[in-house]
Backbone as a ProteinNet text record, in pm:
[ID]
protein_1_A
[PRIMARY]
MTIEEEYIQDFTNYLKLEKGSSKNTIDNYARDVRKLLQYMDIELANKSFKHLSKKDIQAFLKFLHELGLNEHSQARIISGLKGFYKFLNLENIVKENPVELIEAPKLSRKLPDTLSYQEIQQLIESIDMSTDEGIRNRAIIETLYSCGVRVSELTNLKRAHLFFDADFIKVIGKGNKERLIPIGREAQKFIKMYIEEVRVHIPIKKGHESTVFLNRRGSSLSRVMIFYIIKEAIRHSGIKKNVSPHTFRHSFATHLIEGGADLRAVQEMLGHSSITTTEIYTHLDQSYLQETIAQFHPRHHA
[TERTIARY]
1130.8	1076.7	929.7	832.9	704.5	673.6	581	550.4	526.2	473.9	436.4	576.7	663.2	804.6	870.8	846.1	929.2	895.6	749.8	690.7	763	769.7	839.5	987.2	1062.5	1191.2	1206.2	1117.2	1119.2	1082	996	973.6	1091.2	1152.7	1275	1385.3	1413.5	1481.5	1453.2	1321.5	1273.1	1309.5	1275.3	1292.9	1447.6	1535.1	1678.9	1733.8	1687.6	1764.4	1690.3	1556.3	1500	1462.5	1420.1	1379.5	1496.6	1596.9	1712.9	1688.1	1587.1	1555.6	1661.6	1662.1	1766.4	1747.9	1834.5	1826.8	1718.1	1712.4	1618.6	1480.3	1453.8	1316.2	1281	1376.6	1349.1	1330.9	1394.3	1383	1231.9	1202.6	1070.3	951.9	955.9	867.7	850.4	955.6	952	890.8	920.6	867.9	726.4	668.6	526.8	450.3	510.4	440	454.9	538.2	555.8	447.7	431.7	311.7	184.9	153.9	42.2	35.9	161.4	162.1	157	186.6	164.4	29.5	-41.6	-194.7	-270.5	-223	-277.1	-267	-168.2	-138.4	-230.8	-256.1	-349.5	-490.7	-529	-682.4	-723.5	-644.7	-677.8	-586	-585.3	-489.1	-492.9	-592.9	-597	-585.2	-556.9	-554.3	-426.3	-392.3	-262.3	-268.4	-145	-150.5	-239.7	-239.4	-320.8	-463	-510	-667.1	-707.6	-621.8	-678.3	-782.4	-876.8	-958.7	-946.4	-1020.6	-1002.4	-1059.7	-1162.3	-1213.5	-1113.5	-1032	-918.3	-823.6	-788.9	-675	-745.3	-875	-925.6	-937.8	-964.1	-959.1	-828.5	-721.2	-577.9	-554.4	-594.8	-573.9	-642.4	-764.4	-838.6	-770.3	-704.5	-629.1	-526.1	-438.1	-322.1	-356.7	-484	-529.3	-566.5	-626.2	-662.6	-541.5	-432.2	-317.7	-239.1	-278.8	-233.8	-155.1	-133.2	-51.8	-110.7	-35.7	-98.5	-117.9	-188.3	-230.6	-98.4	-2.3	131.7	178.9	184.9	248.8	132.8	19.3	-83	-62.6	-58.9	-31.1	85.5	194.6	310.6	299.5	243.1	219.4	132.1	24	-57.3	27.9	116.1	198.2	283.8	335.1	427.9	349.4	220.6	132.6	91.2	72.7	34.4	166.4	276.3	400.4	407	392.8	401.5	286.8	163.4	61.4	89.4	146.7	184.6	270.2	393.4	473.2	402.9	320.5	248.9	169.2	108.1	33.6	114.5	224.8	339.4	384.1	380.6	431.3	333.8	215.5	97.4	63	92.8	69.5	-81.8	-116.3	-249.1	-309.4	-453.4	-514.8	-572.9	-628.6	-676.8	-595.6	-595.1	-498	-595.8	-601.9	-696	-659.9	-536	-515.9	-529.1	-540.8	-549.6	-660.3	-771.5	-876.3	-881.2	-786.5	-781.6	-701.9	-771.2	-707.7	-629.9	-545.8	-448.9	-545.5	-534.2	-630.1	-586.2	-684.2	-664.5	-584.5	-472	-378.6	-447.7	-496.9	-572	-468.7	-526.2	-455.1	-416.3	-493.2	-476.1	-332.3	-282.6	-160.7	-150	-54.4	-44.2	-48.1	-101.1	-103.2	-5.1	105.2	213.9	347.7	430.6	564.3	652.9	761.4	881.6	961.7	1063.4	1149.5	1227.2	1265.9	1355.6	1261.2	1129.9	1040.3	1023.5	1007.7	994.6	1121.9	1237.6	1373.3	1359.8	1315.8	1307.4	1207.8	1104.4	1018.7	1068.7	1117.1	1168.5	1288.1	1361.1	1478.6	1450.5	1336.9	1297.5	1242.5	1209.6	1144.1	1246.1	1190.9	1269.6	1292.5	1409.3	1420	1482.6	1475.6	1512.3	1406.3	1296.7	1168.2	1112.7	1037.3	963.5	860.5	776.1	696.4	768.1	865.6	948.5	1000.6	1044.8	1109.7	972.6	861.4	746.4	684	689.2	630.6	726.9	859.9	940.8	918.1	898.4	877.5	747.6	640.9	516.4	526.5	584.2	612.2	694.6	790.3	888.9	804.5	709.9	618.3	518.1	471	363.2	430.6	541.4	612.5	676	729.9	810.7	715.6	585.8	489.3	371.4	329.7	205	82.7	101.1	-23	-142.1	-262.7	-372.2	-348.8	-416.4	-420.2	-456.3	-578.4	-634.9	-533.6	-466	-374.2	-252	-216.5	-103.8	-147	-265.9	-324.5	-339.5	-374	-391.1	-265	-168.2	-48.9	-4.4	14.1	53.6	201.9	245.1	399.3	413.3	331.6	331.1	322.7	297.7	305	429.6	523.7	650.5	744.1	783.9	866.9	998.1	1060.2	1182.8	1302.1	1302.4	1408	1382.7	1253.2	1238.4	1212.9	1216	1193.8	1052.5	954.8	815.7	737.3	626	524.2	384.5	296.8	160.3	56.4	-7.9	-144.8	-263.6	-363.2	-499.8	-573.4	-622.4	-661.2	-822.3	-874.9	-1023.1	-1077	-1188.9	-1250.7	-1177.5	-1102.9	-1018.7	-916.2	-882.6	-764.5	-628	-558.1	-419.8	-327.4	-223.3	-124	18	109.9	243.3	308.8	375.6	449.2	592.7	676.1	821	837.3	921.6	952.1	1105.8	1124.7	1275.9	1333.3	1475.5	1570.7	1550.8	1541	1516.7	1393.2	1280.6	1161.1	1165	1241.1	1261.9	1344.6	1447.5	1548.4	1465.8	1368.5	1295.7	1189.3	1140.5	1026.4	1108.3	1213.3	1280.9	1331.5	1367.2	1415.3	1300.2	1184.6	1047.1	1011.9	1013.4	987.6	1069.6	1193.1	1295.8	1328.9	1308.4	1342.1	1232.9	1115.5	995	885.9	843.8	709.4	740.2	863.4	896.1	867.6	860.5	848.2	691.2	607.6	467.7	391.3	303.9	204.5	100.2	83.4	5.9	-141.3	-244.3	-370.3	-394.9	-493.7	-539.2	-611.7	-568.5	-636.8	-543.9	-448	-358.3	-215	-196.1	-52.6	4.3	-69.9	-7.9	20	-48.6	-46.6	89.2	137.6	275.7	274	195	201.2	97	153.3	62.4	69.4	-50.9	-25.1	24.7	61.1	132.6	41.7	-86.1	-159.1	-169.8	-89.8	-85.2	-203.3	-258	-378.1	-344.7	-414.9	-395.1	-417	-335.9	-359	-471.3	-573	-681.8	-636.2	-737.3	-710.1	-678.6	-765.6	-753.2	-621.3	-557.7	-434.9	-321.6	-333.7	-240.6	-245.7	-354.9	-380.6	-305.3	-328.3	-280.4	-117.1	-47.6	90.3	150.1	73.3	117.2	119.6	8.5	-5	101.9	124	224.5	373.6	391.6	514.6	547.9	438.5	446.3	473.4	401.2	400	544.3	595.1	742.6	844.3	824.8	907.7	919.7	821.5	817.2	776.9	717.2	663.8	512.2	524	378.4	285.7	234.6	150.5	61.3	-56.1	-185.9	-150.2	-105.4	-60	-135.5	-186.2	-259.1	-168.6	-213.4	-157.8	-163.1	-275.6	-290	-187.8	-146.6	-32.7	88.8	117.3	238.7	199.4	80.8	23.3	54.6	5.7	9.7	157.1	257.9	370.1	458.7	410.9	485.2	446.7	332.6	290.6	357.1	343.5	389.1	545.3	614.4	771.5	801.7	733	765.4	737.3	619.9	565.5	641.7	681	758.1	893.9	950.5	1085.3	1085.2	962.4	964.8	908.7	860.4	820.1	710	683.9	576.2	446.8	353.5	213.8	146.9	173	103.9	149.7	282.8	341.3	299.7	289.4	237	95.4	25.1	-112.2	-124.5	-32.4	-47.3	-15.5	101.3	139.9	43.4	-34.3	-142.2	-257.8	-258.8	-377.9	-510.6	-485.2	-588.7	-621.9	-755.3	-793.8	-802.4	-769.7	-767.9	-931.2	-937.9	-1073.7	-1158.7	-1090.6	-1170.6	-1105.7	-987.9	-924.1	-883.7	-978.3	-962.7	-888.2	-960.9	-903.9	-838.8	-817.6	-765.7	-625.1	-555.7	-397.6	-346.5	-239.2	-205.9	-120.7	-128.2	-52	96.9	154.2	290.1	386.5	481.1	587.8	640.2	647.1	692.7	833.6	938.1	1055.9	1052.6	956.1	958.8	888.9	825	778.2	894.7	971.4	1094.8	1188.6	1212.8	1307.2	1271.1	1113.6	1058.9	1091.3	1076.6	1091.3	1235	1335.2	1478.5	1508.6	1465.7	1521.1	1458.7	1319.6	1257.1	1215.8	1212.6	1184.2	1310	1291.3	1405.6	1459.3	1381	1431.8	1463.6	1464.2	1475.2	1613.1	1717.6	1850.8	1918	1808.1	1854.3	1954
3322.4	3272.3	3346.3	3268.8	3318.6	3379.9	3473.3	3546.9	3448.3	3327.8	3232.3	3183.3	3161.8	3106.2	3226	3328.8	3454.9	3444.9	3442.7	3442	3330	3228.8	3105.2	3142	3204.7	3237.8	3341.4	3439.6	3547.9	3485.3	3381.7	3315.8	3243.3	3181	3092.4	3201.6	3310.6	3415.9	3463.9	3502.6	3526.1	3428.8	3313.2	3202	3199.5	3224.2	3201.3	3333.8	3455.2	3577.9	3629.7	3618.9	3683.6	3586.7	3462.4	3373.1	3278.4	3272.4	3189.5	3044.9	3006.5	2861.2	2771.3	2649	2559.2	2519.9	2483.1	2451.9	2337.6	2247.6	2137.6	2182.2	2288.7	2350.2	2423.7	2504.2	2588.5	2490.1	2389.5	2303.1	2220.4	2181.9	2131.8	2214.9	2358.4	2437.4	2474.1	2491.6	2531.1	2414.6	2291.8	2174.1	2178.6	2199.8	2177.8	2301.4	2414.2	2519.3	2488.9	2417.4	2377.9	2282.1	2189.1	2103.8	2157.8	2259.8	2345.1	2399.8	2461.7	2514.4	2427.2	2298.8	2197.9	2151.3	2142.9	2124.7	2240.5	2359.3	2469.3	2449.6	2407.5	2400	2276.8	2184.7	2071.5	2096.4	2171	2176.9	2327.7	2424.4	2574.4	2659	2613.1	2684	2842.7	2885.4	3052.4	3111.1	3053.6	3100.4	3132.9	3237.3	3256.3	3232.9	3233.5	3223	3329.2	3456	3556.8	3555.5	3448.5	3441.2	3313.1	3227.1	3090.7	3117.4	3033.8	3055.9	2925.1	2925.8	2819.8	2692.2	2699.8	2586.8	2523.7	2614.9	2576.1	2482.8	2539.6	2475.1	2326.6	2336.6	2208.7	2096.4	2146.7	2062.2	2004.2	2097.4	2033.5	1938.2	1949.7	1854.9	1719.5	1738.5	1623.3	1541.3	1612	1563.6	1502	1549.1	1471.8	1341.6	1342.5	1233.7	1124.3	1162.2	1061.6	1000.4	1069.9	1032	939	925.6	844.9	898.8	1040.5	1105.5	1077.4	1038	1010.6	1141.4	1130	1232.1	1329.4	1251.8	1334.9	1418.7	1365.1	1444.7	1559.9	1532.1	1640.4	1757.7	1712.5	1800.5	1886.2	1841	1895.6	2002.1	1968.9	2054	2176.2	2152	2268.5	2365.7	2299.7	2389.9	2479.6	2418.6	2494.9	2604.8	2573.2	2670	2785.2	2747.1	2849.2	2956.4	2897.4	2976.2	3076.4	3011.7	3074.9	3202.4	3168.7	3271.8	3382.9	3351.7	3445.6	3540	3500.9	3568.1	3661.8	3606.5	3685.3	3800.5	3762.8	3860.4	3969.6	3923.1	4035.5	4124.6	4078.9	4142	4228.9	4222.1	4272.5	4232.9	4095.8	4038.8	3989.4	3927.8	3892.9	3952.5	3980.7	4032.4	3923.7	3830.8	3714.9	3593.7	3519.5	3403.3	3272.2	3204	3089.3	2979.4	2970.2	2845.1	2881.8	2991.2	3028.9	2928.9	2927.3	2852.7	2714.1	2647.3	2515.7	2440.7	2330	2245.9	2145	2089.8	1984.6	1859.2	1758.4	1637.9	1569.3	1530	1473.5	1339.8	1332.3	1210.8	1098.8	999.6	880.4	792.7	726.2	663.4	506.4	478.9	338.6	335.9	230.3	208.5	272.5	344	411.2	311.5	345	253.8	280.4	339.3	350	296.3	253.8	186.9	274	297	380.8	292.1	365.6	277.6	175.5	204.3	123.8	-11.3	22.9	-92.8	-182.5	-117.5	-190.9	-270.6	-240.8	-302.1	-428.3	-400.4	-499	-598.2	-570.3	-662.5	-753.1	-707.1	-781.8	-870.2	-809.3	-882.9	-993	-1008.3	-1115.6	-1235	-1219	-1320.9	-1431.4	-1553.4	-1659.3	-1688.1	-1657.1	-1687.9	-1826.8	-1912.7	-2049.4	-2143.1	-2091.6	-2152.6	-2078.7	-2168.6	-2102.4	-2001.2	-2025.5	-1924.4	-1792.9	-1805.1	-1697.5	-1609.9	-1671.7	-1599.5	-1523.4	-1608.2	-1548.9	-1424.2	-1433	-1344.3	-1212.2	-1230.6	-1116.7	-1045.7	-1107.6	-1044.4	-962.3	-1033.2	-961.3	-832.6	-837.8	-716.6	-624.6	-655.4	-547.8	-489.7	-552.2	-506.2	-397.6	-440.5	-350.6	-220.3	-239.9	-103.5	-30.7	-85.6	-33.4	43.9	-12.6	46.4	113.5	81.1	149.2	83.8	-29.9	-89.5	-142.5	-147.5	-197.3	-357.2	-414.9	-575.8	-627.6	-580.5	-632.8	-611.4	-507.5	-489.4	-587	-617.9	-718.6	-843.9	-908.9	-1043.9	-1057.2	-946.1	-952.2	-923.9	-901.3	-870.8	-984.1	-950.7	-1059.5	-1052.2	-1165	-1169.5	-1058.2	-1073.1	-985.3	-828.5	-785.3	-667.6	-619.7	-708.5	-662	-614.9	-487.9	-430.2	-386.8	-495.2	-471.4	-398.8	-420.8	-350.2	-200.6	-166.4	-4.5	35.5	-65.3	-34.6	-6.9	-59.1	-28.3	-156.4	-140.4	-253.7	-192.7	-275.6	-224	-279.2	-202.5	-254	-195.7	-303.3	-260.4	-216.9	-72.3	-32.6	-14.4	63.7	68.4	112.1	62	84.3	45.5	-55.5	-110.4	-17.8	84.9	173.5	132.7	131.9	90.4	206.1	165.4	259.9	194.2	278.2	235.3	293.2	214.5	246.5	212.8	300.1	264.7	166.2	53.9	-35.7	-54.2	-46.1	-25.3	-166.7	-174.2	-272	-387.6	-357.1	-459.9	-540.8	-470	-541.3	-629.2	-577.1	-656.1	-780.2	-766.3	-871.7	-1001.2	-960.2	-1076.4	-1124.6	-1038.5	-1099	-1204.3	-1164.8	-1251.5	-1377.1	-1360.4	-1489.4	-1571.1	-1521.8	-1599.3	-1667.3	-1591.7	-1653.6	-1782.3	-1737.2	-1854.9	-1958	-1937.1	-2039.1	-2114.4	-2045.7	-2109.1	-2140.4	-2027.3	-2045.6	-2144.4	-2153.4	-2244.7	-2387.6	-2425.1	-2555.2	-2586.6	-2480.4	-2506.4	-2560.2	-2657.5	-2708.3	-2608.9	-2523.2	-2414.8	-2460.7	-2419.6	-2469	-2369.1	-2439	-2363.6	-2237.3	-2139.8	-2000.9	-1906.4	-1960.1	-1876.9	-1882.4	-1925.1	-1929.7	-1796.6	-1693.2	-1572	-1491.1	-1531.2	-1454.1	-1458.6	-1365.1	-1347.2	-1441.5	-1394.2	-1456.6	-1575.2	-1687.5	-1810.5	-1875.8	-1940.4	-2019.6	-2163.9	-2241.9	-2369.5	-2479	-2449	-2517.8	-2470.6	-2364.5	-2308.4	-2206.3	-2161.1	-2061.9	-1927.4	-1831.7	-1689.2	-1686.8	-1589.8	-1584.9	-1484	-1502.7	-1434	-1312.5	-1209.1	-1098.7	-1148.1	-1239.5	-1276.6	-1360.2	-1406.7	-1480.5	-1372.4	-1262.7	-1162.9	-1082.6	-1081.5	-1020.1	-1116.6	-1234.3	-1343.6	-1342.4	-1338.8	-1337.3	-1221.3	-1093.5	-965.8	-1002	-1044.4	-1074.8	-1145.5	-1258.8	-1356.7	-1296.2	-1226.5	-1140	-1051.5	-971.3	-876.1	-947.1	-1038.2	-1125.8	-1175.7	-1240.4	-1280.9	-1187.6	-1070.7	-957.7	-894.8	-907	-840.2	-718.8	-658.6	-519.2	-513.6	-424.7	-423	-312	-331.5	-243.6	-323.9	-252.2	-304.6	-282.6	-379.9	-365.8	-459.1	-386.9	-468.1	-455.2	-494.6	-475.8	-328.1	-258.9	-114.8	-14.3	-79.7	-6.3	34.8	-75.9	-45.1	70.6	85.3	176.1	316.1	312.4	426.8	480.3	379.7	406.4	444.4	404.9	423.9	584.6	615	763.8	858.1	806.9	899.6	910.2	811.5	832.3	919.1	910.3	986.1	1137.8	1148.7	1308.2	1362	1283.4	1337.9	1381.3	1292.8	1315.8	1429.7	1487.5	1598.9	1575.3	1455.2	1431.3	1507.5	1533.7	1610.6	1537.7	1611	1560.1	1496.2	1551.3	1503.3	1360	1357.9	1225.9	1124.7	1150.5	1054.1	1011.6	1123.8	1084.3	1005.6	1019	939.6	805.7	777.7	645.3	567	636.7	569.2	541.4	606.9	583	659.2	773.3	859.9	960.3	975.5	1078	1208.3	1315.5	1458.4	1483	1540.9	1568.9	1654.6	1751.1	1846.5	1850.6	1804.7	1821.6	1686.5	1590.6	1455.6	1425.9	1503.6	1493.7	1614.7	1712.2	1858.4	1846.5	1788.7	1789.9	1656.8	1675.3	1552.5	1464.5	1335.9	1258.2	1272.3	1258.2	1290	1214.1	1253.8	1183.3	1062.7	944.7	833.9	852.6	922.5	939.7	1037.3	1108.2	1210	1118.8	1019	933.4	862	790.3	727.7	810.1	928.3	1018.3	1040.6	1065.1	1079.8	953.7	835.7	727.3	702.6	731.9	720.6	819.2	927.4	1043.3	1030.3	988.7	999.6	856.4	757.6	625.3	559.5	536.7	478	349.8	260.5	136	119.5	227.9	230.4	165.2	208.1	151.5	87.1	50.2	-18.7	-127.9
-1987.3	-1849.3	-1849.4	-1809	-1800	-1666.1	-1659.5	-1553.9	-1421.3	-1442.3	-1343.1	-1286.6	-1368.7	-1334.8	-1251.5	-1304.6	-1221.3	-1083	-1073.5	-930.3	-847	-911	-846.5	-809.8	-906.7	-868.1	-766.6	-762.8	-675.7	-534.6	-527	-397.3	-343.8	-428.6	-395.3	-344.9	-395.1	-360	-227.1	-201.5	-64	26.4	3.7	109.6	155	44.8	57.3	141.2	101	141.1	268.7	275.7	386.7	490.4	446.7	553	601.3	515.8	543.6	552.6	461.6	440.1	395.1	427.3	387.1	235.3	166.7	12.1	16.6	91.3	79.7	90.4	193.3	208.9	84.9	40	-77	-210.3	-228.4	-333.7	-329.7	-200.1	-194.9	-205.7	-161	-193.3	-330.9	-407.4	-539.4	-614.2	-588.2	-656.6	-623	-520.7	-493	-564.3	-574.4	-641.6	-794.7	-840.8	-985.3	-1028.2	-914.2	-944.6	-960.1	-893.2	-920.7	-1063.8	-1085.5	-1224.6	-1336.5	-1312.1	-1411.9	-1420.8	-1307.3	-1305.9	-1381.5	-1358.1	-1434.3	-1576	-1622.6	-1753.1	-1819.1	-1749.3	-1785.9	-1772.8	-1667.1	-1639.7	-1639.7	-1636.2	-1603.5	-1694	-1827	-1909.3	-1921.6	-1890.4	-1919.7	-1783.2	-1686.4	-1531.7	-1499.9	-1415.1	-1352.2	-1199.7	-1134.2	-993.2	-938.3	-983.5	-927.9	-932.6	-1005.6	-1034	-991.4	-921.3	-860	-741.7	-741.6	-625.1	-535.7	-415.7	-313.5	-387.9	-478.1	-542.9	-641.2	-714.8	-808.5	-705	-589.9	-504.6	-471.9	-432.6	-384.2	-497.4	-626.9	-749.6	-765.6	-747.2	-757.2	-668	-538.7	-435.1	-468.3	-535.2	-568.8	-674.9	-768	-883.8	-834.1	-726	-686.5	-613.2	-532.9	-476	-572.1	-679.5	-785.1	-849.9	-855.5	-906.8	-811.4	-682	-590.8	-462.7	-466.6	-367.2	-234.6	-134.4	-1.2	67.2	189.6	267.2	323.4	360.5	414.5	301.6	183.7	72.8	39.6	44.7	25.7	122.4	247.1	364.7	345.5	299.5	266.3	167.7	58.3	-60.5	-24.9	61.6	116.6	192.8	274.4	336.9	256.7	154.2	64	-18.3	-48.9	-126.3	-36.7	83.1	192	199.9	205.5	212.2	85.1	-38	-167.7	-167	-136.4	-147.1	-40.2	76.2	179.4	107	43.6	-36.1	-126.4	-202.3	-325.2	-259.8	-139	-68.4	-28.9	34.3	85.8	-19.8	-147.2	-251	-332.6	-264.9	-323.9	-471.8	-496.9	-618.8	-628	-496.8	-475.2	-353.9	-371.5	-243.3	-155.9	-231	-163.8	-157.8	-57.9	-49.9	-51.6	-178.9	-204.6	-115	-55.3	28.1	170.1	209.6	353.9	437.8	381.5	448.3	430.5	352.4	309.4	434.7	481.7	580.3	527.1	597.2	542.4	572.5	471.9	506.3	640.3	708.6	835.4	813.5	876.8	847.1	940	856.8	911.3	998.7	1110	1191.2	1122.4	1018.1	952.7	891.8	877.3	812.1	677.9	632.1	509.1	403.7	286.8	182.8	61.3	111.6	10.4	79.5	1.2	43.6	11.8	117	70	-10.6	-78	-171.7	-87.5	24.7	110.2	144.2	168.1	190.5	57.4	-49.6	-181.6	-194	-164.1	-175.5	-70.3	42.3	154.7	124.8	54.1	-5.6	-106.9	-205.3	-323.7	-281.8	-199.6	-149.4	-66.3	1.6	79	16.4	-116.7	-203.8	-224.2	-200.7	-227.7	-366.3	-409.2	-562.9	-608.2	-500.1	-556.1	-587.8	-567.5	-628.8	-758.1	-826.9	-957.7	-914.1	-805.4	-761.2	-721.7	-661.6	-613.8	-738.3	-840.5	-962.5	-1018.5	-1018.8	-1094.1	-1005.6	-868.1	-791.1	-793.5	-791.7	-802.3	-941.1	-1044.5	-1170.3	-1163.6	-1101.1	-1081.9	-1009.4	-887.9	-816.4	-878.6	-927.2	-1015.3	-1106.7	-1186.5	-1293.4	-1257.5	-1131.8	-1054.9	-1026.3	-961.5	-924.2	-1031.2	-1121.4	-1234.7	-1329.3	-1314.8	-1444.9	-1382.7	-1260.6	-1198	-1258.3	-1311.4	-1374.7	-1274.5	-1327.1	-1246.4	-1227.7	-1152.1	-1142	-1260.9	-1326	-1441.5	-1563.8	-1578.6	-1672	-1653	-1546	-1516	-1553.2	-1528.1	-1538.5	-1680.6	-1761.6	-1895.8	-1993.7	-1943	-2013.5	-2097.2	-2219.5	-2332.7	-2371.3	-2416.4	-2446.7	-2572.9	-2653.2	-2779.4	-2738.3	-2614.5	-2571	-2497.3	-2485.5	-2432.4	-2531.5	-2512.5	-2612.6	-2548.2	-2510.7	-2432.2	-2506.8	-2653	-2724.1	-2721.2	-2697.5	-2694.9	-2527.7	-2440.4	-2292.3	-2264.6	-2331.5	-2312.8	-2297.8	-2242.7	-2246.1	-2280.3	-2343.9	-2395.9	-2310.1	-2247.7	-2149.1	-2202.9	-2188.7	-2228.3	-2101	-2091	-1968.3	-1971.6	-1885.4	-1880.7	-2007.4	-2055.4	-2180.9	-2293.9	-2264.2	-2372.8	-2444.8	-2381.4	-2409.7	-2412.8	-2518.3	-2499.7	-2472	-2399	-2384.2	-2363.4	-2391.3	-2377	-2243.4	-2173.9	-2041.2	-2046.4	-2006.9	-2004.5	-1884.9	-1911	-1824.7	-1773	-1652.6	-1619.1	-1631.6	-1635	-1669.5	-1565.8	-1438.4	-1334.3	-1356.2	-1389.6	-1414.7	-1537.2	-1655.1	-1765.5	-1726.4	-1675.6	-1624	-1548	-1457.7	-1382.3	-1469.3	-1573.3	-1649.9	-1747.1	-1797.6	-1886.6	-1822.4	-1698.7	-1619.7	-1595.8	-1573.4	-1547.6	-1676.4	-1784	-1911.4	-1958.3	-1942.2	-1990.2	-1895.3	-1760.9	-1673.7	-1598.7	-1601.8	-1538.2	-1636.6	-1711	-1786.6	-1880.4	-1950.9	-2058	-2013.2	-1881.2	-1842	-1809.7	-1819.3	-1759.3	-1888.2	-1846.3	-1963.9	-1965.8	-2083.4	-2081.5	-2144.1	-2091.1	-2115.2	-2240.2	-2323.9	-2454.4	-2419.3	-2491.3	-2478.7	-2390.1	-2314.9	-2235.5	-2288	-2397.3	-2465.2	-2468.9	-2486.1	-2507.4	-2373.3	-2254.6	-2139.8	-2085.6	-2019.1	-1960.5	-1823.7	-1733.7	-1602.1	-1582.3	-1556.3	-1537	-1398.4	-1369.8	-1247.5	-1283.7	-1170.5	-1192	-1301.9	-1312.2	-1411.1	-1564.3	-1584.8	-1718.4	-1750.6	-1647	-1660.7	-1639.7	-1667.4	-1641.4	-1472.6	-1432.9	-1275.4	-1247.2	-1148.1	-1117.1	-1044.3	-1027.2	-939.8	-800.2	-740.8	-617.4	-585.5	-698.8	-660.8	-660.7	-733	-726.2	-582.9	-524.8	-385.3	-304.7	-324.4	-215.6	-226.6	-345.6	-372.5	-301	-310.9	-234.6	-101.5	-43.5	113.2	174.4	98.9	138.4	129.4	48.7	17.8	127.6	162.8	276.3	404.3	424.1	557.6	561.8	471.7	470.4	481.4	431.2	430.4	578.8	658.3	786.1	785.6	679	661.2	727.3	830.8	908.7	839	722	652.1	575.7	557.7	475.5	336.1	258.8	121.3	33.4	-61.4	-179	-313	-424.9	-541.7	-598	-544.8	-580.6	-501.2	-402.2	-310.5	-423.3	-503.4	-596.8	-696.8	-718.3	-827.1	-748.7	-635.2	-539.2	-526.9	-486.8	-465.7	-585.7	-697.7	-831.1	-868.9	-832.3	-876	-765.5	-645.6	-537.6	-556.8	-577.8	-585.1	-702	-814.9	-933.2	-885	-849.9	-819	-716.9	-601	-503	-562.4	-644.6	-710.7	-794.7	-839.1	-929.7	-1071.6	-1100.6	-1234.8	-1275.4	-1403.1	-1455.8	-1444.8	-1399.1	-1355.7	-1478.4	-1593.9	-1704.4	-1758.3	-1737.5	-1764.2	-1667.5	-1538.9	-1452.9	-1486.9	-1512.3	-1554.1	-1672.1	-1764.9	-1884.1	-1864.8	-1764.2	-1762.1	-1668	-1593.5	-1500.9	-1595.9	-1697	-1783.7	-1758.8	-1676.7	-1643.8	-1757.1	-1760.4	-1861.2	-1789.5	-1860	-1795.6	-1767.5	-1645.4	-1595.6	-1700	-1770.5	-1847.9	-1977.3	-1979.6	-2133.9	-2206.4	-2178.3	-2225.6	-2383.4	-2460.4	-2598.3	-2644.5	-2566.3	-2612.3	-2631.1	-2528.9	-2537.3	-2610.7	-2682	-2747.6	-2645.4	-2689.2	-2581.9	-2592.1	-2477	-2461.7	-2567	-2603.7	-2683.2	-2591.1	-2640.7	-2571.8	-2509.7	-2600.2	-2551.7	-2419.6	-2423.5	-2291.4	-2172	-2179.2	-2073.8	-2035.2	-2127.2	-2095	-2014.3	-2063	-1993.3	-1841.8	-1826.7	-1691.4	-1609.7	-1649.4	-1580	-1530.3	-1645.4	-1630.1	-1526.9	-1525.7	-1430.8	-1287.6	-1266	-1139.2	-1078.5	-1148.4	-1088	-1015.3	-881.7	-815.7	-863.4	-918.4	-954.5	-1107.9	-1179.7	-1332.2	-1358.2	-1295	-1309	-1189	-1106.4	-984.2	-999.4
[MASK]
++++++++++++++++++++++++++++++++++++++++++++++++++++++++++++++++++++++++++++++++++++++++++++++++++++++++++++++++++++++++++++++++++++++++++++++++++++++++++++++++++++++++++++++++++++++++++++++++++++++++++++++++++++++++++++++++++++++++++++++++++++++++++++++++++++++++++++++++++++++++++++++++++++++++++++++

């Protein structure tokens, strides 16, 4: 056990024995401190909890924001870190508290742009599966949420990039960078259903033969069309939120991070380059990404 892990262990003991906190509170606080520890491993390899500055904590919060974590989650993490640093201060491990003067992000009044897992279920269950468009749209939404892909990555997805035997898809991200993303069984099921029952009957236009998702005329779907599909699905579901395709990418990241998934694994699956260590760390083993999805993604075995 590292000294940093010992601090976290001592903190949880303090919460349990001295503060009488509930198991749920203790687990959440420990998870939030470990998120900071994971970030330190990615971006601040030579630093310890004792030497973090306010600037480091602000950079950590910016990192979480860029991964898609919403303001409510960020506010809760700040609260957990404040508790942790108060403990370190109490134990004379730190003199300065780098979190003390950091304010929680102002919770905006606009409708949140993440969906809860219950809302994801409500949305996909409201889709009319008796129509060809319904089957296609279910497959699209399952893919967006299962893999956290960008709209452009979804519209450019090729049949040759579906590796369902290995539970992966390959996407071409920004700067033509390829990456493999684990894909859940539910998303696979509905993509297969779309390909075998709907796509097979579409007269495909030349140049679009390899594209997975097509419109009725046999061409690739446009970004605008994906936005329209999402808006219509949300309207039909009765969910009163401002939802775009990017919402599913945010929800994918938030649900994984909130569940305790490794930040570096989420970063890898989203296709984000590390801010300061782009080429320094080796890409994570694909089996580790699969384990992360299997353990922390709500619809992996839904």
